[in-house]
C-alpha positions as CSV (number, residue, x, y, z in Angstrom):
1,M,-50.0,-35.6,-20.2
2,S,-51.9,-32.6,-18.7
3,T,-50.7,-29.1,-18.8
4,E,-50.3,-29.1,-15.0
5,D,-48.1,-32.2,-15.3
6,L,-45.9,-30.4,-17.9
7,N,-45.7,-27.4,-15.7
8,A,-44.7,-29.6,-12.7
9,I,-41.9,-31.2,-14.8
10,R,-40.6,-27.8,-16.0
11,R,-40.5,-26.6,-12.4
12,L,-38.6,-29.7,-11.3
13,Q,-36.1,-29.1,-14.2
14,A,-35.7,-25.5,-13.1
15,L,-35.0,-26.5,-9.5
16,M,-32.5,-29.1,-10.7
17,E,-30.7,-26.5,-12.9
18,V,-30.5,-24.0,-10.0
19,T,-29.3,-26.8,-7.7
20,R,-26.6,-27.7,-10.2
21,V,-25.3,-24.1,-9.9
22,V,-25.3,-24.3,-6.1
23,G,-22.9,-27.2,-6.2
24,G,-20.5,-25.7,-8.8
25,D,-17.8,-23.1,-8.7
26,E,-19.3,-20.6,-11.1
27,S,-18.7,-16.9,-10.7
28,I,-21.3,-14.7,-9.1
29,Q,-22.3,-13.3,-12.5
30,S,-22.6,-16.8,-14.0
31,V,-24.9,-17.7,-11.1
32,L,-27.1,-14.7,-11.8
33,D,-27.3,-15.4,-15.5
34,A,-28.2,-19.1,-14.8
35,I,-31.0,-18.1,-12.4
36,A,-32.4,-15.5,-14.9
37,R,-32.3,-18.1,-17.7
38,V,-34.2,-20.7,-15.6
39,L,-36.9,-18.1,-14.8
40,T,-37.4,-17.0,-18.4
41,E,-37.0,-20.3,-20.3
42,T,-38.4,-22.8,-17.8
43,V,-40.8,-20.9,-15.5
44,G,-42.1,-18.5,-18.2
45,F,-41.5,-14.9,-17.3
46,A,-40.4,-12.6,-20.2
47,G,-39.0,-10.0,-17.8
48,V,-36.6,-10.9,-15.0
49,V,-34.4,-8.5,-13.0
50,I,-32.0,-9.7,-10.3
51,N,-31.1,-6.9,-7.9
52,V,-28.0,-7.8,-6.0
53,Y,-27.1,-6.2,-2.6
54,R,-23.9,-4.2,-2.6
55,P,-22.6,-3.9,0.9
56,Q,-20.0,-1.3,0.1
57,W,-22.8,1.1,-0.9
58,D,-25.6,-0.4,1.2
59,D,-27.8,-0.5,-1.9
60,Y,-29.2,-2.9,-4.6
61,E,-28.0,-2.9,-8.2
62,A,-29.9,-4.4,-11.1
63,A,-27.0,-6.7,-12.1
64,T,-28.8,-9.0,-14.5
65,V,-31.8,-8.0,-16.6
66,V,-33.5,-10.3,-19.1
67,G,-36.5,-9.0,-21.2
68,P,-37.4,-6.5,-23.9
69,G,-34.7,-4.2,-25.1
70,K,-36.3,-1.1,-23.6
71,M,-36.5,-2.9,-20.2
72,V,-32.8,-3.9,-20.3
73,E,-31.9,-0.3,-21.4
74,D,-33.9,1.3,-18.6
75,L,-33.0,-1.1,-15.7
76,L,-29.6,-2.7,-16.2
77,G,-27.2,-1.1,-13.7
78,A,-29.9,0.9,-11.9
79,T,-29.4,1.2,-8.2
80,Y,-31.9,1.3,-5.3
81,A,-31.3,2.4,-1.7
82,A,-31.4,-0.3,1.0
83,S,-34.6,1.3,2.2
84,W,-36.2,0.0,-1.0
85,I,-36.9,-3.3,0.6
86,Q,-39.1,-1.7,3.2
87,V,-41.4,-0.6,0.3
88,V,-41.5,-3.6,-1.9
89,L,-41.3,-6.2,0.8
90,D,-44.0,-4.8,2.9
91,D,-46.0,-7.4,4.9
92,R,-49.2,-6.3,3.2
93,F,-47.9,-7.6,-0.1
94,D,-46.6,-10.9,1.3
95,R,-48.1,-14.0,-0.6
96,R,-46.5,-17.2,0.6
97,G,-43.1,-15.7,0.9
98,A,-43.2,-13.8,-2.3
99,Y,-44.3,-10.2,-2.6
100,F,-47.0,-9.4,-5.1
101,I,-47.9,-5.7,-5.6
102,P,-51.1,-5.4,-7.7
103,E,-51.4,-2.5,-10.0
104,G,-52.7,0.6,-8.2
105,S,-52.0,-0.6,-4.7
106,L,-48.8,1.5,-4.3
107,D,-48.0,5.1,-5.2
108,W,-44.7,4.4,-7.0
109,E,-44.1,8.1,-7.7
110,A,-44.5,9.0,-4.0
111,A,-42.3,6.1,-3.0
112,D,-39.5,7.4,-5.2
113,I,-37.5,4.2,-5.1
114,G,-35.7,4.6,-8.4
115,A,-36.0,3.3,-12.0
116,R,-39.0,1.3,-13.0
117,Y,-40.0,-0.3,-16.3
118,M,-43.7,-0.1,-17.4
119,P,-44.7,-2.3,-20.4
120,E,-47.2,-1.0,-22.9
121,R,-50.7,-1.0,-21.5
122,S,-53.2,-3.5,-23.1
123,E,-56.8,-4.4,-22.5
124,V,-57.3,-6.9,-19.6
125,A,-60.6,-8.7,-19.4
126,D,-59.9,-11.5,-16.9
127,D,-59.7,-10.6,-13.2
128,G,-56.8,-13.1,-12.9
129,A,-54.8,-11.6,-15.8
130,W,-51.5,-9.9,-15.3
131,R,-51.7,-6.2,-15.5
132,P,-48.9,-3.9,-16.8
133,G,-48.6,-2.2,-13.4
134,D,-48.2,-5.5,-11.5
135,E,-45.0,-6.2,-9.7
136,L,-43.7,-9.5,-8.2
137,F,-40.6,-9.8,-6.0
138,V,-38.9,-12.8,-4.5
139,P,-36.2,-12.2,-1.8
140,C,-33.1,-14.4,-1.8
141,R,-31.9,-14.8,1.8
142,D,-28.6,-16.4,3.0
143,S,-28.3,-18.9,5.8
144,D,-28.3,-16.0,8.3
145,G,-31.5,-14.5,6.9
146,E,-29.7,-11.6,5.2
147,I,-31.0,-10.6,1.8
148,L,-28.4,-11.2,-0.9
149,A,-30.6,-10.3,-3.8
150,I,-34.2,-9.6,-4.8
151,I,-35.7,-11.1,-8.0
152,S,-38.2,-9.0,-9.8
153,L,-40.5,-10.8,-12.3
154,G,-42.8,-9.4,-14.9
155,E,-44.7,-10.2,-18.1
156,P,-45.6,-13.9,-17.6
157,V,-45.9,-15.7,-20.8
158,S,-49.2,-17.1,-19.7
159,G,-50.5,-13.6,-19.3
160,M,-51.9,-14.5,-15.9
161,R,-51.0,-13.6,-12.3
162,A,-49.1,-16.3,-10.4
163,T,-51.1,-19.0,-8.6
164,D,-50.2,-20.2,-5.1
165,H,-48.4,-23.2,-6.6
166,E,-46.4,-21.0,-8.8
167,L,-45.6,-18.7,-5.9
168,D,-44.4,-21.6,-3.8
169,F,-42.2,-22.7,-6.6
170,L,-40.7,-19.2,-7.1
171,V,-40.0,-18.9,-3.4
172,A,-38.2,-22.3,-3.6
173,V,-36.2,-21.0,-6.6
174,G,-35.3,-17.9,-4.5
175,R,-34.0,-20.1,-1.7
176,H,-31.9,-22.1,-4.1
177,A,-30.7,-18.9,-5.8
178,A,-29.6,-17.6,-2.4
179,L,-27.7,-20.8,-1.7
180,A,-26.0,-20.5,-5.1
181,L,-25.1,-16.8,-4.5
182,E,-23.8,-17.6,-1.0
183,Q,-21.7,-20.5,-2.4
184,A,-20.4,-18.2,-5.1
185,H,-19.5,-15.5,-2.6
186,H,-17.7,-18.1,-0.4
187,T,-15.9,-19.6,-3.3
188,H,-14.7,-16.2,-4.5
189,E,-13.6,-15.2,-1.0
190,A,-11.8,-18.5,-0.4
191,S,-10.0,-18.3,-3.7
192,R,-9.0,-14.7,-3.1
193,H,-7.8,-15.6,0.4
194,R,-5.8,-18.5,-0.8
195,A,-4.2,-16.4,-3.5
196,A,-3.3,-13.8,-0.9
197,L,-1.7,-16.3,1.4
198,E,0.3,-17.8,-1.4
199,Q,1.6,-14.4,-2.4
200,L,2.5,-13.4,1.2
201,L,4.2,-16.7,1.8
202,A,6.3,-16.4,-1.4
203,L,7.2,-12.8,-0.3
204,S,8.0,-13.9,3.2
205,T,10.6,-16.4,1.9
206,K,12.2,-13.6,-0.2
207,L,12.4,-11.0,2.5
208,A,15.5,-12.6,4.0
209,E,17.2,-12.1,0.6
210,K,16.9,-8.3,0.8
211,V,20.2,-6.6,1.4
212,S,19.0,-3.4,3.1
213,I,16.2,-2.4,5.5
214,E,14.8,0.0,2.8
215,S,14.4,-2.8,0.3
216,V,12.7,-4.9,3.0
217,L,10.3,-2.1,3.9
218,Q,9.4,-1.4,0.3
219,A,8.9,-5.1,-0.4
220,V,6.5,-5.3,2.5
221,C,4.4,-2.3,1.2
222,D,4.3,-3.8,-2.3
223,G,3.3,-7.2,-0.9
224,V,0.4,-5.9,1.2
225,Q,-0.9,-3.8,-1.7
226,Q,-0.8,-6.7,-4.3
227,A,-1.8,-9.6,-2.1
228,L,-4.4,-8.0,0.1
229,G,-5.8,-5.4,-2.3
230,F,-5.1,-2.1,-0.6
231,G,-4.5,0.9,-2.8
232,K,-2.2,2.7,-0.3
233,V,0.2,1.1,2.2
234,A,2.8,2.8,4.3
235,I,5.3,1.6,7.0
236,E,6.1,3.9,9.9
237,L,9.1,3.3,12.1
238,M,9.7,4.8,15.6
239,D,12.6,7.1,16.2
240,P,13.9,5.9,19.6
241,D,15.4,9.4,20.3
242,T,12.3,11.5,19.6
243,G,9.5,9.0,20.0
244,M,8.0,10.0,16.7
245,L,6.6,7.7,14.1
246,S,7.3,8.6,10.5
247,P,7.0,6.8,7.1
248,R,10.0,4.9,5.8
249,A,8.4,3.2,2.8
250,S,5.1,3.6,1.0
251,V,3.2,2.6,-2.2
252,G,0.1,4.1,-3.8
253,W,0.9,7.8,-3.6
254,P,1.6,9.9,-6.7
255,A,5.2,10.4,-7.6
256,N,6.8,13.2,-5.5
257,H,3.9,13.2,-3.1
258,E,5.0,10.4,-0.8
259,P,3.8,10.7,2.8
260,R,6.0,12.9,5.1
261,W,4.1,13.1,8.4
262,Q,5.4,12.6,11.9
263,I,3.2,11.2,14.7
264,P,4.0,11.2,18.4
265,G,4.1,7.6,19.6
266,R,1.8,8.4,22.5
267,D,-0.9,9.4,20.0
268,A,-0.5,6.1,18.2
269,D,-0.7,4.2,21.5
270,R,-4.2,5.7,22.2
271,L,-5.5,3.7,19.3
272,L,-4.1,0.4,20.6
273,D,-7.4,-0.5,22.3
274,A,-8.9,-3.9,22.5
275,E,-12.2,-2.4,21.3
276,F,-10.7,-1.9,17.9
277,E,-8.6,-5.1,17.7
278,L,-9.6,-7.7,15.1
279,G,-7.4,-10.5,13.9
280,G,-4.3,-9.0,15.3
281,C,-4.9,-5.7,13.6
282,Y,-6.6,-2.5,14.7
283,L,-9.5,-1.2,12.7
284,V,-10.6,2.2,14.0
285,P,-13.6,4.2,12.8
286,F,-12.9,7.7,11.8
287,E,-14.8,9.4,14.6
288,A,-13.1,7.2,17.2
289,A,-9.7,8.0,15.8
290,V,-10.3,11.7,15.9
291,A,-11.7,11.6,19.4
292,R,-8.7,9.7,20.7
293,A,-5.7,11.0,18.8
294,G,-6.9,14.0,16.7
295,R,-7.4,14.0,13.0
296,P,-5.2,11.2,11.6
297,A,-2.2,12.4,9.6
298,F,-2.9,9.4,7.3
299,G,-6.7,9.9,7.1
300,S,-8.5,7.8,4.6
301,Q,-10.6,9.6,2.1
302,M,-12.5,6.6,0.8
303,R,-16.1,6.6,1.9
304,G,-18.8,4.0,1.4
305,R,-22.2,3.5,3.0
306,G,-23.6,0.9,5.3
307,P,-22.4,-1.2,8.2
308,R,-19.9,-3.2,6.2
309,A,-18.4,-0.4,4.1
310,W,-15.1,1.3,4.4
311,D,-15.7,4.8,5.6
312,R,-12.5,6.7,6.3
313,H,-11.4,4.0,8.7
314,S,-7.8,3.7,10.1
315,L,-6.3,0.2,9.7
316,F,-2.9,-0.6,11.0
317,V,-1.0,-3.5,12.5
318,P,1.7,-2.7,15.1
319,L,5.3,-4.0,14.6
320,R,6.7,-5.2,17.9
321,D,10.3,-6.1,18.9
322,A,11.2,-9.1,21.0
323,T,10.2,-7.3,24.2
324,G,6.7,-6.5,22.8
325,A,7.4,-2.8,22.4
326,V,5.9,-1.1,19.4
327,V,8.7,-0.1,16.9
328,G,6.5,0.7,14.0
329,R,3.2,0.2,12.2
330,I,1.9,-1.0,8.8
331,W,-0.9,1.2,7.6
332,A,-3.3,0.0,4.9
333,D,-5.9,2.1,3.2
334,E,-8.3,2.2,0.2
335,P,-9.4,-1.5,-0.1
336,E,-10.1,-2.3,-3.7
337,D,-13.6,-3.7,-2.8
338,R,-14.4,-0.7,-0.6
339,L,-15.4,-3.1,2.2
340,L,-14.2,-3.5,5.7
341,P,-11.7,-6.4,5.6
342,S,-12.8,-9.8,6.9
343,R,-11.2,-11.4,10.0
344,A,-9.4,-13.9,7.8
345,R,-7.9,-11.0,5.7
346,L,-6.8,-9.2,8.8
347,E,-5.3,-12.3,10.3
348,A,-3.2,-12.7,7.1
349,L,-2.0,-9.1,7.4
350,A,-1.1,-9.6,11.1
351,L,0.8,-12.9,10.3
352,F,2.7,-11.2,7.5
353,A,3.5,-8.3,9.7
354,G,5.1,-10.7,12.2
355,Q,7.3,-12.1,9.4
356,A,8.1,-8.6,8.2
357,T,9.1,-7.5,11.6
358,M,11.7,-10.3,11.8
359,A,13.0,-9.4,8.3
360,I,13.2,-5.7,9.3
361,V,15.2,-6.6,12.5
362,S,17.5,-8.9,10.6
363,A,18.1,-6.3,7.9
364,N,18.7,-3.6,10.5
365,Q,21.3,-5.8,12.2
366,L,22.9,-6.5,8.8
367,E,23.1,-2.8,8.1
368,Q,24.7,-2.2,11.4
369,L,27.3,-4.8,10.7
370,R,27.8,-3.4,7.3
371,M,28.1,0.1,8.7
372,L,30.7,-1.2,11.2
373,A,32.6,-2.9,8.4
374,D,32.6,0.4,6.4
375,Q,33.2,2.7,9.3
376,D,36.5,3.9,10.7
377,P,36.2,3.1,14.4
378,L,38.3,6.1,15.6
379,T,36.8,9.0,13.6
380,G,33.4,7.6,12.6
381,L,34.1,8.4,8.9
382,P,33.7,5.8,6.2
383,N,36.9,3.8,5.8
384,R,39.0,2.8,2.7
385,R,36.7,-0.1,1.9
386,A,33.7,2.3,1.6
387,F,35.8,4.9,-0.2
388,M,36.7,2.5,-3.0
389,R,33.1,1.4,-3.5
390,E,31.8,5.0,-3.5
391,L,34.6,6.2,-5.8
392,E,33.7,3.5,-8.4
393,H,30.1,4.5,-8.1
394,E,30.7,8.2,-8.6
395,V,33.1,7.6,-11.5
396,E,30.5,5.6,-13.3
397,R,27.8,8.2,-12.6
398,A,30.1,11.1,-13.8
399,R,30.9,9.3,-17.0
400,R,27.3,8.4,-17.6
401,Y,26.0,11.9,-17.3
402,G,29.1,13.8,-18.4
403,H,29.6,15.5,-15.1
404,S,32.9,16.5,-13.5
405,L,34.2,14.7,-10.4
406,T,37.1,15.8,-8.2
407,L,39.0,13.5,-5.8
408,A,41.0,15.2,-3.1
409,I,43.5,13.2,-1.0
410,G,45.2,14.9,1.9
411,D,47.1,14.2,5.1
412,V,48.3,16.0,8.2
413,D,51.8,17.3,7.8
414,H,54.4,16.1,10.4
415,F,51.8,13.9,12.1
416,K,54.4,11.7,13.6
417,Q,55.8,14.7,15.6
418,I,52.4,15.2,17.2
419,N,52.4,11.6,18.4
420,D,56.0,11.9,19.6
421,T,55.5,15.2,21.3
422,Y,52.0,14.9,22.8
423,G,51.4,11.1,22.8
424,H,49.2,8.9,20.7
425,P,45.9,9.9,22.5
426,A,46.6,13.5,21.4
427,G,47.2,12.3,17.8
428,D,43.9,10.4,17.9
429,R,42.1,13.6,19.0
430,A,43.8,15.5,16.2
431,L,42.5,13.1,13.6
432,C,39.0,13.2,15.1
433,A,39.1,17.1,15.0
434,V,40.0,16.9,11.3
435,A,37.2,14.3,10.7
436,D,34.6,16.5,12.5
437,T,35.5,19.5,10.3
438,L,35.2,17.4,7.1
439,G,31.9,15.9,8.2
440,A,30.3,19.2,9.1
441,G,31.6,21.3,6.2
442,L,30.6,19.3,3.1
443,R,27.4,19.1,1.0
444,A,25.1,16.2,1.4
445,T,26.3,14.9,-2.0
446,D,30.0,15.0,-1.1
447,G,31.8,12.3,0.8
448,A,34.6,12.4,3.4
449,F,36.7,9.2,4.2
450,R,39.6,8.2,6.4
451,I,41.6,6.0,4.1
452,G,44.5,5.2,6.4
453,G,46.7,6.6,9.1
454,D,46.5,10.4,8.9
455,E,45.3,10.3,5.3
456,F,41.8,11.5,4.3
457,A,39.9,11.6,1.0
458,L,37.1,13.8,-0.3
459,L,34.8,12.9,-3.2
460,L,33.3,16.0,-4.7
461,P,30.7,15.2,-7.5
462,E,30.0,17.9,-10.1
463,T,33.0,19.9,-8.8
464,T,35.9,21.3,-10.9
465,H,39.5,21.4,-9.8
466,D,39.4,25.0,-8.8
467,E,36.1,24.6,-7.0
468,A,37.5,21.7,-5.1
469,A,40.6,23.7,-4.1
470,E,38.2,26.4,-2.7
471,V,36.3,23.8,-0.8
472,V,39.4,22.4,0.9
473,R,40.6,26.0,1.7
474,R,37.3,26.8,3.3
475,L,37.4,23.5,5.3
476,Y,40.9,24.3,6.6
477,E,39.8,27.8,7.6
478,G,36.9,26.3,9.5
479,F,39.3,23.9,11.2
480,R,41.6,26.6,12.4
481,E,38.6,28.4,13.9
482,T,37.0,25.4,15.7
483,A,39.9,23.0,16.5
484,P,40.9,22.8,20.2
485,P,44.4,23.8,21.2
486,P,47.1,22.7,20.4
487,F,45.7,21.6,17.0
488,T,44.9,25.0,15.5
489,A,48.5,25.1,14.1
490,L,48.3,21.8,12.3
491,E,49.2,21.9,8.6
492,V,47.4,19.9,6.0
493,S,48.4,19.2,2.4
494,A,46.1,18.0,-0.4
495,G,46.3,16.8,-3.9
496,F,43.5,16.9,-6.5
497,A,42.5,14.8,-9.5
498,T,39.5,15.7,-11.7
499,L,37.6,13.5,-14.1
500,P,38.0,13.5,-17.0
501,A,41.1,15.7,-17.2
502,D,43.2,13.7,-14.8
503,G,41.9,10.2,-15.5
504,G,38.8,8.2,-16.6
505,D,38.7,5.5,-14.0
506,A,39.0,5.2,-10.2
507,E,42.6,3.8,-10.1
508,T,43.9,6.5,-12.4
509,L,42.3,9.3,-10.3
510,I,43.8,7.9,-7.1
511,R,47.3,7.8,-8.7
512,S,46.9,11.3,-10.0
513,A,45.7,12.7,-6.7
514,D,48.5,10.9,-4.8
515,A,51.1,12.3,-7.3
516,A,49.6,15.8,-6.8
517,L,49.8,15.4,-3.0
518,Y,53.5,14.2,-3.2
519,E,54.3,17.2,-5.3
520,A,52.6,19.5,-2.9
521,K,54.6,18.2,0.0
522,R,57.8,18.4,-2.0
523,R,57.2,22.1,-2.9
524,R,56.0,23.3,0.5
525,P,54.2,26.6,-0.5
526,A,53.8,29.7,1.6
527,A,50.7,29.9,3.8
528,G,47.5,30.4,1.8
529,D,49.1,29.6,-1.6
530,V,47.8,27.0,-4.0
531,L,50.3,25.2,-6.1
532,A,49.7,24.3,-9.7
533,A,50.0,20.6,-8.6
534,G,46.9,21.1,-6.5
535,A,48.2,21.3,-2.9
536,V,46.4,23.3,-0.2
537,P,48.7,23.9,2.7
538,A,47.7,24.2,6.3
539,S,49.8,27.2,7.1
């Protein structure tokens, strides 16, 4: 069998090996390694570099290098600007679809395209011999003609420059390599998309189980981050009174640096343009966002290069109610691959946003029902049901951290006489006046409750008995100053119980405070006095 026949067999075997890779489900790196192995072991090049296009940076990276140790050291990981192809794939170097640059035909230093490996120079006698400065490039184009990679070949084992037959074969390998890379990309994206949909579907089924709107919002942020690969995600909701959008949940920001911006709804509406709509989401370039709505409060800092790279874009999907009105937005930023998301990825986000909107509406309705169940309809204060729950919680917290907790229970003295003298509507107004004073005069950490009839309760965390008495005295003085006639002369008595001195559990504190209230009423003090039992009189 002749040498030419053996070479033909080796080439056929090489094509079969690359074809096998095309039909498989190997990773992109496995495909690159297989192609390099074919070119070194079967075709006979001692130096092979596969430069892969990186769309997030609009450049080429030497992702696989096979050859002498110095060559691998110099070239592996080296990057080349996209303009590199205009130099090495110049038409004047085209030979049957491959690009051969003979030694001395290009000023590499002036071209300044990046790292280059030069083997040691040796004497060359044959005009057809490979010279140390020779370069051979084979582009790998996808089905749309876009270059996925460029194979660089050097140091042929034969020591000779490639013949036309060999160039034809290398171009064929390049085509098959492109198919293999394209298939690997598609497989990777399909697998990633399938996994994202499975995660979002699983989360969608769990959203209905969330017991509060805050837990729903946080679950949505976490789900978008994990399933779709965004580093930062935030959900803004519209305040119907002010028309302002502000974040209600987020993920990806450092602790204690969560987003706090407010955006006028009209500014957000300016970005809802069909020009930017893709897959149900809105992907707005930075310059367009600034021109339409000013510099975004949630401006991305991630910058790539090239037409497919993420470059400070704004990506959001509006949340709409049953009438189609925008009630909020999901923002997503910092894609992990630094690329503009595909239509399929955006469609998944938009679909999930629809599911999230229904869960948010449902959770909001549930919270409203819960609020009604926990709210006294006359005064608007939390009722006895809410009081018992919060008391148990505060007792547990005080015991865990060793803090004091004071419970004050009080009522309006001779309240029946108010109803009998002025009528029940007047009695209702009196109770509302007391409730308004309690709600306006307490700290955010305190709690005021109407626990029945004319009886009210105060929960005062991290407050001693004496401090609680002063709080009630101040509240009463405020009531006398602001209450409408004829309620300014109302008298109020209160009893206090402090944890741990007066009890270590909720029931004991209630009994102690009730007993103190009873004693205060029995021993009506003079106006302004405070009894040892803990009563604060209203006159």
